[in-house]
C-alpha positions as CSV (number, residue, x, y, z in Angstrom):
1,M,0.0,0.0,0.0
2,A,1.3,3.4,-0.9
3,E,1.4,6.2,1.7
4,N,-1.2,8.9,1.3
5,A,0.2,12.0,-0.4
6,S,-1.7,14.4,1.9
7,T,-0.4,12.7,5.1
8,V,0.6,15.1,7.9
9,L,2.3,12.6,10.2
10,M,3.2,8.9,9.6
11,P,3.2,6.4,12.5
12,G,6.8,7.0,13.5
13,D,6.6,10.8,13.3
14,K,6.7,12.7,16.6
15,P,4.9,16.1,16.5
16,P,6.1,19.2,18.4
17,L,4.6,19.4,21.9
18,A,2.3,22.4,21.0
19,K,0.6,20.2,18.4
20,W,1.1,16.9,20.2
21,I,-1.2,17.7,23.2
22,P,-4.3,19.0,21.2
23,L,-3.9,16.1,18.7
24,S,-3.9,13.6,21.5
25,F,-6.9,15.3,23.2
26,Q,-8.8,14.9,20.0
27,H,-8.4,11.1,20.2
28,V,-9.5,11.2,23.8
29,F,-12.7,12.9,22.9
30,A,-13.3,10.4,20.1
31,M,-13.0,7.4,22.3
32,F,-14.3,8.8,25.5
33,G,-18.1,8.4,25.1
34,A,-17.9,4.7,24.1
35,T,-15.2,3.8,26.6
36,I,-17.1,5.1,29.6
37,L,-20.5,3.9,28.4
38,V,-19.5,0.2,28.6
39,P,-18.7,0.3,32.4
40,I,-21.8,2.4,33.0
41,L,-24.0,-0.2,31.4
42,T,-22.3,-3.1,33.0
43,G,-21.8,-1.7,36.5
44,L,-18.1,-1.4,36.3
45,S,-16.0,1.6,37.3
46,T,-15.5,4.3,34.6
47,S,-12.2,5.3,36.2
48,T,-11.0,1.7,35.9
49,A,-12.1,1.6,32.3
50,L,-10.1,4.8,31.5
51,F,-7.1,3.4,33.3
52,T,-7.1,0.0,31.5
53,A,-7.9,1.6,28.1
54,G,-4.9,3.9,28.5
55,T,-2.5,1.3,29.9
56,G,-3.8,-1.3,27.4
57,T,-3.1,1.0,24.5
58,L,0.4,1.5,25.7
59,L,0.9,-2.3,26.0
60,Y,-0.5,-2.6,22.4
61,I,2.0,0.0,21.1
62,L,4.8,-1.9,22.9
63,I,3.9,-5.3,21.5
64,T,3.4,-4.0,17.9
65,G,6.7,-2.2,18.0
66,A,5.1,1.2,17.9
67,K,4.1,0.6,14.2
68,V,0.3,0.6,14.4
69,P,-1.6,3.7,15.4
70,A,-4.6,2.2,17.2
71,F,-6.4,3.2,20.4
72,L,-7.9,0.4,22.5
73,G,-11.1,1.1,24.5
74,S,-14.0,-0.8,26.1
75,S,-15.5,-3.4,23.9
76,F,-19.3,-3.4,23.3
77,A,-19.3,-7.0,22.1
78,F,-18.7,-8.3,25.6
79,I,-21.5,-6.3,27.2
80,P,-24.0,-9.3,27.3
81,A,-21.4,-11.6,28.7
82,L,-20.4,-9.0,31.4
83,I,-24.0,-8.5,32.4
84,G,-25.0,-12.2,32.2
85,I,-22.0,-13.7,34.1
86,G,-22.0,-10.8,36.5
87,K,-25.6,-11.4,37.5
88,E,-25.3,-15.1,37.6
89,Y,-21.9,-15.6,39.3
90,G,-20.5,-12.1,40.2
91,V,-18.2,-9.6,38.6
92,P,-15.0,-11.4,39.6
93,Y,-16.0,-14.4,37.5
94,A,-16.7,-12.1,34.6
95,M,-13.2,-10.7,34.9
96,G,-11.8,-14.2,35.1
97,G,-13.6,-15.1,31.8
98,A,-12.2,-11.9,30.2
99,I,-8.7,-12.9,31.2
100,F,-9.1,-16.2,29.4
101,A,-10.5,-14.3,26.4
102,G,-7.2,-12.5,26.2
103,I,-5.4,-15.8,26.5
104,F,-7.4,-17.2,23.7
105,Y,-6.4,-14.2,21.6
106,A,-2.8,-15.1,22.2
107,I,-3.4,-18.7,21.2
108,V,-5.0,-17.6,18.0
109,A,-2.2,-15.2,17.4
110,L,0.3,-18.0,17.8
111,I,-1.6,-20.2,15.3
112,I,-1.8,-17.3,12.8
113,R,1.9,-16.8,13.2
114,F,2.7,-20.3,11.9
115,A,-0.5,-21.3,9.9
116,G,-1.8,-18.1,8.5
117,K,-5.4,-16.9,8.8
118,K,-7.3,-18.8,6.1
119,W,-8.7,-21.2,8.7
120,I,-10.4,-18.3,10.4
121,D,-12.0,-17.3,7.1
122,A,-13.3,-20.8,6.6
123,A,-14.8,-21.1,10.1
124,L,-16.1,-17.6,10.3
125,P,-17.4,-16.3,7.0
126,P,-19.3,-13.0,6.8
127,V,-22.7,-14.7,7.1
128,V,-21.7,-15.9,10.6
129,I,-19.9,-12.7,11.7
130,G,-22.6,-10.4,10.4
131,S,-25.4,-12.4,12.0
132,V,-23.5,-12.5,15.4
133,I,-23.0,-8.8,15.4
134,I,-26.7,-8.3,14.8
135,V,-27.4,-10.5,17.8
136,I,-25.0,-8.5,19.9
137,G,-26.9,-5.3,19.2
138,M,-30.5,-6.7,19.3
139,S,-29.9,-8.8,22.5
140,L,-29.3,-5.6,24.3
141,A,-32.4,-3.9,23.0
142,P,-34.6,-4.8,26.0
143,T,-32.1,-3.1,28.3
144,A,-32.3,0.2,26.3
145,V,-36.1,0.1,26.3
146,N,-36.3,-0.5,30.1
147,E,-34.0,2.4,30.8
148,A,-35.9,4.7,28.4
149,F,-39.4,3.9,29.6
150,Y,-39.2,3.0,33.2
151,L,-38.1,4.5,36.5
152,N,-37.9,2.3,39.6
153,N,-39.6,-0.5,37.6
154,E,-42.6,1.7,36.9
155,Y,-43.6,3.2,33.5
156,S,-42.6,6.9,33.5
157,L,-43.4,9.7,31.1
158,V,-40.5,11.6,32.8
159,A,-38.1,8.9,31.8
160,L,-39.5,8.7,28.3
161,S,-39.3,12.4,27.7
162,I,-35.6,12.5,28.9
163,A,-34.8,9.5,26.8
164,A,-36.6,11.0,23.7
165,V,-34.7,14.3,24.0
166,T,-31.4,12.5,24.5
167,L,-32.1,10.3,21.4
168,A,-33.1,13.3,19.3
169,I,-29.9,15.1,20.1
170,A,-27.8,12.1,19.3
171,V,-29.6,11.4,16.0
172,F,-29.2,15.1,15.0
173,A,-25.5,14.9,15.7
174,T,-25.1,11.7,13.9
175,I,-26.9,12.8,10.7
176,F,-26.1,16.5,10.5
177,L,-22.8,17.2,12.1
178,K,-19.7,16.7,9.9
179,G,-16.1,15.9,10.3
180,F,-14.6,15.5,13.8
181,F,-17.9,16.4,15.6
182,N,-19.7,13.6,13.9
183,T,-17.3,11.2,15.7
184,L,-18.6,12.6,19.0
185,S,-22.3,12.1,18.3
186,I,-22.9,9.7,21.1
187,L,-21.0,11.9,23.6
188,I,-23.0,15.0,22.4
189,G,-26.2,13.2,22.9
190,L,-25.1,12.1,26.4
191,I,-24.2,15.6,27.4
192,G,-27.3,17.1,25.8
193,G,-29.6,14.7,27.7
194,Y,-27.7,15.3,30.9
195,L,-28.1,19.1,30.6
196,F,-31.8,18.7,29.7
197,T,-32.3,16.7,32.9
198,L,-30.5,19.3,35.0
199,I,-32.5,22.2,33.5
200,M,-35.9,20.5,33.8
201,G,-35.0,19.3,37.3
202,A,-34.5,23.0,38.3
203,F,-38.2,23.7,37.4
204,V,-40.0,20.3,37.8
205,P,-39.4,18.2,40.9
206,A,-40.2,15.0,39.0
207,Y,-37.1,15.6,36.7
208,R,-34.7,15.9,39.6
209,L,-32.8,12.7,38.9
210,I,-29.2,13.9,39.4
211,D,-27.7,13.9,42.9
212,F,-24.2,15.4,43.3
213,T,-23.7,14.1,46.9
214,A,-21.3,11.4,45.7
215,V,-19.3,14.0,43.7
216,Q,-18.9,16.2,46.8
217,N,-17.8,13.2,48.9
218,A,-15.3,11.9,46.3
219,K,-11.6,12.6,46.5
220,W,-9.8,14.5,43.9
221,F,-7.2,11.8,43.7
222,A,-7.7,8.0,44.1
223,L,-6.3,4.8,42.6
224,P,-8.7,3.9,39.8
225,F,-8.2,0.1,40.1
226,L,-9.2,0.0,43.8
227,Q,-12.8,-0.3,45.1
228,S,-14.2,0.8,48.4
229,D,-16.2,-1.2,50.9
230,A,-19.0,0.1,53.2
231,A,-16.5,1.4,55.7
232,G,-14.6,3.3,53.0
233,H,-11.6,1.0,52.9
234,A,-10.0,0.6,49.5
235,F,-9.3,-3.0,48.2
236,W,-8.5,-4.8,44.9
237,Q,-11.0,-7.4,43.8
238,A,-9.2,-10.4,42.4
239,P,-10.7,-12.2,39.4
240,K,-12.2,-15.6,40.0
241,F,-12.6,-18.5,37.5
242,N,-15.2,-21.0,36.5
243,L,-15.8,-23.0,33.4
244,V,-19.0,-21.3,32.3
245,A,-17.5,-17.8,32.5
246,I,-14.4,-18.9,30.7
247,L,-16.3,-20.6,27.8
248,T,-18.7,-17.7,27.5
249,F,-16.0,-15.1,27.1
250,V,-13.8,-17.3,24.8
251,I,-16.7,-17.9,22.4
252,V,-17.7,-14.3,22.3
253,S,-14.0,-13.4,21.6
254,I,-14.3,-15.4,18.4
255,S,-16.4,-12.6,17.0
256,T,-14.2,-9.9,18.4
257,I,-11.2,-11.4,16.8
258,C,-12.9,-11.0,13.5
259,E,-13.7,-7.4,14.5
260,H,-10.0,-6.9,15.3
261,M,-9.0,-8.2,11.8
262,G,-11.5,-5.8,10.2
263,D,-10.2,-2.8,12.2
264,T,-6.6,-3.7,11.4
265,L,-7.4,-3.9,7.7
266,T,-9.2,-0.6,7.8
267,T,-6.3,1.1,9.6
268,S,-4.0,-0.3,6.9
269,K,-6.1,1.2,4.2
270,V,-6.3,4.6,6.0
271,V,-2.6,4.8,6.8
272,G,-1.4,3.2,3.5
273,R,0.7,0.5,5.1
274,D,0.0,-3.3,5.3
275,F,-0.2,-4.0,9.0
276,Y,-1.1,-7.6,8.3
277,K,2.5,-8.0,7.2
278,D,4.4,-5.5,9.3
279,P,4.3,-5.9,12.3
280,G,2.0,-8.8,11.4
281,L,-1.6,-9.7,12.3
282,H,-0.3,-12.1,15.0
283,R,1.4,-9.1,16.7
284,T,-1.7,-6.8,16.6
285,L,-3.9,-9.6,17.8
286,L,-1.5,-10.5,20.6
287,G,-1.5,-6.8,21.6
288,D,-5.3,-6.7,21.7
289,G,-5.4,-9.9,23.8
290,V,-2.8,-8.8,26.3
291,A,-4.7,-5.5,26.7
292,T,-7.9,-7.4,27.3
293,A,-6.4,-9.7,29.9
294,W,-4.6,-6.8,31.6
295,A,-7.9,-4.8,31.8
296,A,-9.7,-7.7,33.4
297,V,-7.0,-8.2,36.1
298,W,-7.8,-4.6,37.3
299,G,-11.5,-4.9,37.0
300,G,-11.9,-3.1,33.7
301,P,-14.0,-4.2,30.6
302,P,-12.3,-6.1,27.8
303,N,-10.6,-3.9,25.3
304,T,-10.8,-3.6,21.5
305,T,-9.4,-1.4,18.7
306,Y,-11.6,1.6,18.2
307,G,-13.1,2.6,14.9
308,E,-13.8,6.1,16.3
309,N,-10.1,6.8,16.4
310,I,-9.6,5.3,13.0
311,G,-12.1,7.9,11.8
312,V,-10.2,10.7,13.4
313,M,-7.0,9.6,11.6
314,A,-8.9,9.4,8.3
315,I,-10.1,13.0,8.7
316,T,-6.9,14.6,10.1
317,K,-4.3,12.5,8.1
318,V,-2.3,12.3,11.4
319,Y,-1.2,8.7,11.9
320,S,1.4,9.2,14.5
321,V,1.7,6.5,17.2
322,W,3.1,9.2,19.4
323,V,-0.3,11.0,19.2
324,I,-2.1,7.8,20.1
325,G,0.3,7.2,23.0
326,G,-0.3,10.8,24.2
327,A,-4.1,10.1,24.2
328,A,-3.4,6.9,26.3
329,V,-1.5,8.9,28.9
330,I,-4.2,11.5,29.1
331,A,-6.8,8.8,29.7
332,I,-4.7,7.3,32.5
333,L,-4.3,10.8,34.1
334,L,-8.1,11.3,34.0
335,S,-8.7,7.9,35.6
336,F,-6.9,9.0,38.8
337,C,-9.4,11.9,39.4
338,Q,-12.2,10.3,41.6
339,K,-14.5,13.4,41.3
340,F,-14.4,13.0,37.5
341,G,-15.5,9.3,37.9
342,A,-18.2,10.3,40.4
343,I,-19.7,12.9,37.9
344,I,-19.9,10.1,35.3
345,Q,-21.9,8.0,37.8
346,T,-24.5,10.7,38.1
347,I,-25.8,10.2,34.5
348,P,-29.5,9.4,34.8
349,T,-30.8,6.0,33.6
350,P,-33.2,7.5,31.0
351,V,-30.3,9.4,29.4
352,L,-28.5,6.1,29.0
353,G,-31.7,4.6,27.6
354,G,-32.0,7.3,25.0
355,I,-28.3,6.8,24.0
356,C,-28.5,3.1,24.0
357,T,-31.6,3.1,21.7
358,L,-29.4,4.5,19.0
359,L,-26.1,2.8,20.0
360,Y,-27.4,-0.8,20.2
361,G,-29.2,-0.2,16.9
362,L,-25.9,1.0,15.4
363,I,-24.2,-2.2,16.6
364,A,-26.9,-4.3,14.9
365,S,-26.7,-2.2,11.8
366,S,-23.0,-2.7,11.5
367,G,-23.8,-6.4,11.4
368,L,-26.1,-5.7,8.5
369,R,-23.4,-3.7,6.8
370,T,-21.0,-6.6,7.2
371,L,-23.5,-8.9,5.3
372,V,-24.1,-6.3,2.6
373,D,-20.5,-5.4,2.1
374,A,-19.6,-9.1,1.8
375,G,-22.4,-9.6,-0.8
376,V,-23.9,-12.5,1.2
377,D,-26.6,-14.0,-1.0
378,Y,-29.8,-14.8,0.9
379,Q,-31.3,-16.6,-2.1
380,E,-28.9,-19.3,-1.1
381,K,-30.7,-21.4,1.5
382,R,-27.5,-22.2,3.3
383,N,-26.9,-18.6,4.2
384,L,-30.6,-18.1,5.1
385,T,-30.5,-21.1,7.4
386,I,-27.3,-20.1,9.2
387,S,-28.5,-16.5,9.8
388,S,-32.0,-17.5,10.9
389,V,-30.8,-19.9,13.6
390,I,-28.1,-17.6,14.9
391,M,-30.5,-14.7,15.3
392,V,-33.3,-16.6,16.9
393,I,-31.1,-18.3,19.4
394,G,-29.2,-15.2,20.2
395,I,-32.0,-12.6,20.3
396,G,-34.4,-15.1,21.9
397,G,-32.1,-15.8,24.7
398,G,-31.5,-19.5,24.1
399,V,-29.6,-21.3,26.8
400,L,-27.7,-24.6,26.8
401,Q,-27.8,-25.9,30.4
402,F,-26.9,-29.1,32.1
403,M,-25.3,-30.5,35.2
404,V,-21.8,-32.0,35.5
405,G,-21.8,-33.6,38.9
406,T,-22.7,-30.7,41.2
407,F,-21.6,-28.0,38.7
408,K,-24.2,-26.2,36.7
409,F,-23.2,-25.5,33.2
410,A,-25.1,-22.8,31.2
411,L,-24.1,-21.2,27.9
412,G,-26.5,-18.8,26.3
413,G,-27.1,-15.6,24.3
414,V,-24.4,-14.3,22.0
415,A,-21.9,-17.1,23.0
416,L,-24.3,-19.9,22.2
417,A,-25.5,-18.2,19.0
418,T,-21.8,-17.9,17.9
419,L,-21.0,-21.5,18.6
420,V,-24.1,-22.7,16.8
421,G,-23.3,-20.5,13.8
422,I,-19.8,-21.9,13.6
423,V,-21.0,-25.5,13.8
424,L,-23.7,-24.9,11.1
425,N,-21.2,-23.3,8.8
426,L,-18.9,-26.3,9.1
427,I,-21.5,-29.0,8.6
428,I,-24.0,-27.6,6.1
429,P,-22.5,-28.3,2.6
430,K,-21.9,-25.4,0.2
431,N,-23.6,-25.4,-3.2
432,K,-21.8,-27.0,-6.2
433,S,-20.1,-23.8,-7.2
434,G,-18.6,-23.5,-3.7
435,E,-20.3,-20.2,-3.1
436,L,-21.7,-19.2,0.3
């Protein structure tokens, strides 16, 4: 691939400090909304998420030899697994599962290093990947609806009005804003809904849903990877492990590996360098896996390469790894401000409901785009069958459950749908032409 003629900075170029800091802040703004939204939705710490996103990105840069400009933030693909395992077994077991997802990344990276990636293409064609991404978005839809329509488990016009305004702002920003501000559409909607709730709460008691008591009580400085008990004592919550959590996260990671491959290919096209060859797909995948396992050790959500930051690079023509590293350092510094994290926690549930109505739909729509871009032919019964089964099992909440001695094994949702899709793709014969 040839380097772009209009490029401002290539991966190895270091900008002067006066340009370096604002360029790095631009990437922080691009990743910020999505990175903090995942912990908000899954009950994890936003400060921890910022810390592990920043440190995970630095680890990625180290492992890839500072050749690939990629920012790693919270992964939306793991939200159903984080919520499901967290509710069933507890957050420490979800973190244990995420660690094994990172280990699985490393194993796949090792196989790719010696055997290439054709076997992945055979096991996970676009018809499987696209259908699974649709399931990831649509399986979260009930959560968005509950947050948008209900307060304290009761239907609320107050909640609905806040969610509607938030959604309207986010949609407007997505459709009408251009350039850099378009990459911030989710964050703009979040801020707009928050301000609407504050303003209305000043006039109507029913809209007073924001309490700043926790912000006032929070410290300016605190370690982001420590939690506090009822007595206010800080502690680190160690990950725990069981087979269900491990299998769930490993299976979900199959789809995120494909997402990583797509993001790496897109970055290659934007920058004009083939990162599949140098530093190699095995290196980028290993970096992603190490960042995911590292995040889980400290209680943060699994990481993934961010398309938002790829978009920023495409717009600015600035591909400097130094700029990405600067953004990572800024994220780490923000994570140590406890008051900042406390402010994030005051975001009202209906605001999240409005944002998620769009966000989860965008995730599902990206699955549709995968199917369309790949030219998947749904007149072919094989494709129709695979997609149909994946989506019904995933969206319907199908669960594979049985007992092994005294151990209860349950695999459901996105993980089960992904597993079934892989099996169907391998056992259903292709047509005579070999087409999918």
